[in-house]
C-alpha positions in Angstrom: -20.1 42.3 -11.1 -16.8 44.0 -11.8 -15.3 42.2 -14.8 -11.8 42.6 -13.3 -12.8 40.7 -10.1 -12.4 37.4 -11.9 -9.0 38.2 -13.5 -6.8 36.0 -11.3 -9.0 32.9 -11.5 -9.5 33.3 -15.2 -5.7 33.7 -15.8 -5.0 30.6 -13.8 -7.6 28.6 -15.7 -6.0 29.7 -19.0 -2.5 29.0 -17.8 -3.0 25.3 -17.1 -5.0 22.6 -18.9 -5.1 20.7 -15.7 -4.5 22.3 -12.3 -2.8 19.2 -10.8 -1.0 16.2 -11.9 -2.4 12.7 -11.6 -1.6 8.9 -11.9 -1.8 7.6 -15.4 -2.2 3.9 -16.3 1.0 2.3 -17.8 0.5 -1.4 -17.8 -0.7 -4.6 -16.1 0.1 -8.3 -15.6 -1.6 -11.3 -14.1 -4.8 -13.2 -14.5 -6.9 -15.8 -12.6 -5.4 -19.3 -12.4 -2.7 -21.5 -11.0 0.0 -21.2 -13.8 3.1 -19.1 -13.7 2.1 -15.4 -13.6 -1.4 -16.2 -12.6 -3.0 -15.6 -9.2 -5.7 -16.9 -6.8 -6.9 -14.4 -4.2 -3.6 -12.4 -4.2 -3.2 -10.3 -1.0 0.3 -8.8 -0.7 2.6 -6.7 -2.9 6.1 -5.3 -2.6 8.7 -3.7 -4.8 12.4 -4.4 -4.2 15.1 -1.7 -4.5 16.1 -3.5 -7.7 12.6 -2.9 -9.2 11.5 -6.5 -8.8 7.8 -6.9 -8.0 6.9 -9.6 -5.4 3.2 -10.8 -5.1 1.8 -12.9 -2.3 -0.3 -15.4 -4.4 -2.4 -16.3 -1.4 -4.7 -19.2 -2.4 -1.9 -20.7 -4.4 0.2 -20.6 -1.2 3.3 -19.1 -2.9 5.3 -16.0 -3.7 5.8 -15.0 -7.3 8.2 -12.4 -8.6 8.4 -10.3 -11.7 10.4 -7.7 -13.6 9.3 -4.1 -13.4 7.0 -4.5 -16.4 5.5 -7.8 -15.3 7.9 -10.3 -17.0 7.7 -13.6 -15.0 10.9 -14.4 -13.1 10.2 -17.1 -10.6 8.2 -18.5 -7.6 8.5 -20.4 -4.4 6.4 -21.9 -1.7 3.5 -24.3 -1.8 0.9 -25.4 0.9 2.3 -26.5 4.2 3.8 -25.5 7.5 7.5 -26.5 7.0 10.1 -23.9 6.3 9.5 -22.2 3.0 5.9 -23.4 2.7 2.8 -21.2 3.4 -0.7 -21.5 4.7 -2.1 -18.5 2.8 0.7 -15.8 2.7 -0.5 -12.2 3.1 1.7 -9.2 3.3 5.1 -9.2 1.7 8.0 -6.7 2.2 11.6 -6.3 0.9 14.5 -5.2 3.0 17.1 -2.7 1.7 19.5 -5.6 1.1 16.9 -7.6 -0.9 15.7 -10.2 1.5 12.0 -10.9 1.2 9.7 -11.0 4.3 6.3 -12.7 4.2 3.4 -12.8 6.6 2.5 -16.5 6.7 -0.9 -15.4 7.9 -2.7 -18.6 8.8 0.5 -20.1 10.3 0.8 -17.0 12.5 4.5 -16.4 11.7 6.9 -14.3 9.6 9.3 -16.1 7.2 12.1 -14.5 5.3 14.1 -15.5 2.2 16.8 -14.5 -0.3 15.6 -12.5 -3.3 15.2 -15.7 -5.3 13.3 -17.5 -2.5 15.8 -19.6 -0.6 14.6 -19.9 3.1 16.7 -17.9 5.6 14.6 -17.8 8.8 11.3 -17.4 10.6 9.8 -16.4 13.9 6.4 -16.4 15.6 3.5 -18.7 16.4 -0.1 -18.4 17.5 -0.8 -16.5 20.7 -1.2 -13.1 22.4 2.1 -12.8 24.2 5.2 -10.8 23.2 6.4 -12.0 19.8 3.3 -14.1 19.1 0.8 -13.4 16.4 -2.8 -13.9 15.5 -3.3 -13.7 11.7 -0.6 -11.1 10.9 -1.5 -9.5 7.6 1.0 -6.7 6.6 4.5 -5.5 7.4 6.8 -2.6 6.6 10.4 -1.7 7.3 11.5 1.7 8.7 14.7 3.4 7.5 16.6 2.0 10.4 15.8 -1.6 9.4 13.2 -2.4 12.0 10.2 -4.4 10.8 6.7 -3.4 11.8 4.0 -6.1 11.7 0.2 -5.6 11.6 -0.8 -8.3 14.2 -4.4 -8.1 13.0 -6.1 -10.7 15.1 -4.5 -9.2 18.2 -5.5 -5.6 17.2 -1.9 -4.4 17.6 1.3 -3.5 16.0 4.6 -5.3 16.9 8.1 -4.4 15.7 11.3 -6.4 15.5 14.8 -6.4 14.1 15.3 -7.9 10.7 16.3 -11.2 12.4 13.1 -11.3 14.5 14.3 -10.0 17.8 11.3 -8.3 19.6 11.6 -4.6 20.1 8.1 -3.3 21.1 4.4 -3.2 20.5 1.3 -1.0 20.9 -2.5 -1.2 20.5 -5.5 -3.1 21.6 -9.1 -3.5 20.4 -11.3 -0.4 20.5 -12.2 2.8 18.8 -10.2 5.3 20.9 -6.9 6.9 19.7 -4.2 4.2 19.5 -6.8 1.4 19.5 -7.6 -0.8 16.5 -10.3 -2.9 15.0 -8.4 -5.3 12.7 -5.4 -3.2 11.6 -4.2 -4.2 8.2 -2.4 -1.7 6.0 1.0 -0.5 7.2 3.5 2.0 6.0 6.5 3.8 7.4 7.7 7.3 6.4 11.3 8.5 6.1 11.0 10.2 9.5 10.0 6.8 11.0 6.4 7.7 11.6 4.2 4.6 11.3 0.8 4.8 9.4 -1.7 2.1 10.1 -4.9 1.2 8.2 -7.4 0.7 11.0 -9.6 -1.3 8.8 -12.9 -1.8 10.6 -12.7 1.6 12.2 -12.5 3.1 8.7 -9.6 5.3 9.4 -5.8 5.8 9.2 -3.9 6.4 12.4 -0.3 7.4 12.6 2.3 7.2 15.4 5.9 7.7 16.3 8.3 4.8 15.8 7.5 3.6 19.4 3.8 3.9 19.1 3.0 7.4 20.5 -0.3 8.6 18.9 0.1 11.5 16.5 -3.1 11.8 14.6 -5.8 10.2 12.5 -8.2 10.7 9.6 -11.1 9.0 7.9 -14.5 7.6 8.6 -17.0 5.3 6.8 -18.3 6.4 3.4 -17.5 7.0 -0.2 -16.5 10.6 -0.3 -13.0 12.1 -0.3 -11.1 10.9 2.8 -13.7 8.3 3.6 -13.2 4.5 3.3 -15.0 1.3 2.8 -12.7 -1.7 3.3 -9.4 0.1 3.9 -6.5 -2.2 3.1 -2.9 -1.5 2.0 -0.9 1.6 2.9 2.3 2.9 1.4 4.3 6.0 2.1 6.3 7.8 -0.6 9.7 9.4 -0.2 8.0 12.9 -0.1 5.7 11.8 2.7 2.5 11.3 0.6 0.4 8.4 2.1 -1.4 6.1 -0.4 -4.3 4.1 0.9 -6.2 1.3 -0.8 -9.9 1.9 -0.4 -11.0 -1.6 -1.4 -14.8 -1.6 -1.5 -14.8 1.9 -3.1 -12.5 0.4 -5.8 -9.9 3.2 -5.6 -6.7 4.4 -4.2 -6.7 7.7 -2.2 -3.7 9.7 -1.3 -3.0 12.2 1.4 -0.4 14.5 3.0 1.6 13.3 5.9 -1.0 14.7 8.3 -4.0 13.4 6.5 -5.0 16.3 4.2 -6.8 14.8 1.1 -4.7 15.2 -2.1 -6.4 13.0 -4.6 -7.8 9.7 -5.8 -7.8 7.5 -8.8 -9.7 4.4 -9.9 -13.3 3.3 -10.1 -15.1 0.0 -10.2 -14.5 -2.0 -13.4 -12.2 -4.4 -15.3 -10.7 -1.9 -17.8 -7.3 -0.3 -17.7 -7.0 2.0 -14.7 -10.2 0.6 -13.2 -10.2 -1.7 -10.1 -12.1 -4.7 -8.8 -11.4 -4.9 -5.1 -7.8 -3.6 -4.9 -6.0 -4.9 -1.8 -2.4 -3.5 -1.8 -0.3 -0.7 -3.1 3.5 -0.3 -3.4 5.9 2.3 -4.8 9.0 1.6 -6.8 12.3 3.4 -6.4 11.7 5.1 -9.8 8.3 6.5 -8.6 6.1 4.0 -10.4 3.0 3.0 -8.4 1.7 -0.6 -8.4 -1.7 -1.7 -7.3 -2.8 -5.3 -6.6 -6.3 -6.4 -7.3 -8.0 -9.3 -5.5 -11.0 -9.3 -7.7 -9.2 -9.3 -11.1 -6.1 -11.3 -9.9 -3.8 -8.8 -11.5 -1.3 -6.0 -10.9 -1.7 -2.6 -12.6 1.1 0.0 -12.6 0.9 3.7 -13.0 3.2 6.7 -13.6 2.7 10.3 -12.3 1.8 12.8 -15.0 2.6 16.4 -14.2 0.0 19.2 -15.0 -0.3 20.0 -18.7 0.5 23.7 -19.0 -0.8 25.6 -22.0 0.7 28.9 -23.1 -1.5 31.9 -22.4 -1.6 34.3 -25.4 -2.2 38.0 -25.2 -5.2 37.6 -27.4 -6.8 35.2 -25.0 -6.1 37.5 -22.0 -7.6 40.5 -23.8 -10.7 38.4 -24.6 -11.5 38.2 -20.9 -12.2 41.9 -20.8 -14.5 42.3 -23.8 
């Protein structure tokens, strides 16, 4: 082989210690239990514009909230069906103004609150008609302030104003484009495209803001771009789509049209490892938070740019000896 044929690849290998950046563990908070800062079967996660972190502490029937590094700030809720109480809260989302929206999953409704948990309003009840729900699990705002809800038991997406006025819906049970089998994860991009974790079809589908099908990716498996137990979805400001791959104990991320970009995490209880992660959220400062069902904790990560090493003339000359 001509030794000059590998020049470009060799120079690139010398120029960078790591060809790409990656997510690096920063910290964690939470443990199993009923006390302040502890969780039982947590299922939803959101980060406010202020940096506060809200967690749906599902089997404790409450919402807890924390500072960006996990300092405990407060809680509200408790078991019940009256205003401000929950029957297993699921997804949680924060509006641009700070109000907190919660899927009260087993009560088949949406409740919303001030940033510190004072009840503001609610809508929905069990059913299949317009504005009704069957086990809603996740929700996400678009840049215009419309709220999209994964109406999981009805295998559809519905969307509303922030006060609960119905605006539209799409989807039904099935495997074809635009059909769902228990949709769960939900994220909206800056261009208003809606990304849906189509859980039991092991894929992500994405749509226009009114539900016109645009594309899809994924199937069942453990390889890149494959899923086992697809859960939370979040979309970054640059359009990158983060998907919680629960039973593969990892988070995968993709371009806006589904090209695989990377993954992090593996099964375990150590820092940077996951035990059945269920949701993911991005903070305004770019930090990424992951909620774990199995470990009853939140871990957070920062992006690390590639490590670039200087390429000396001597190292280049050595290539041609």
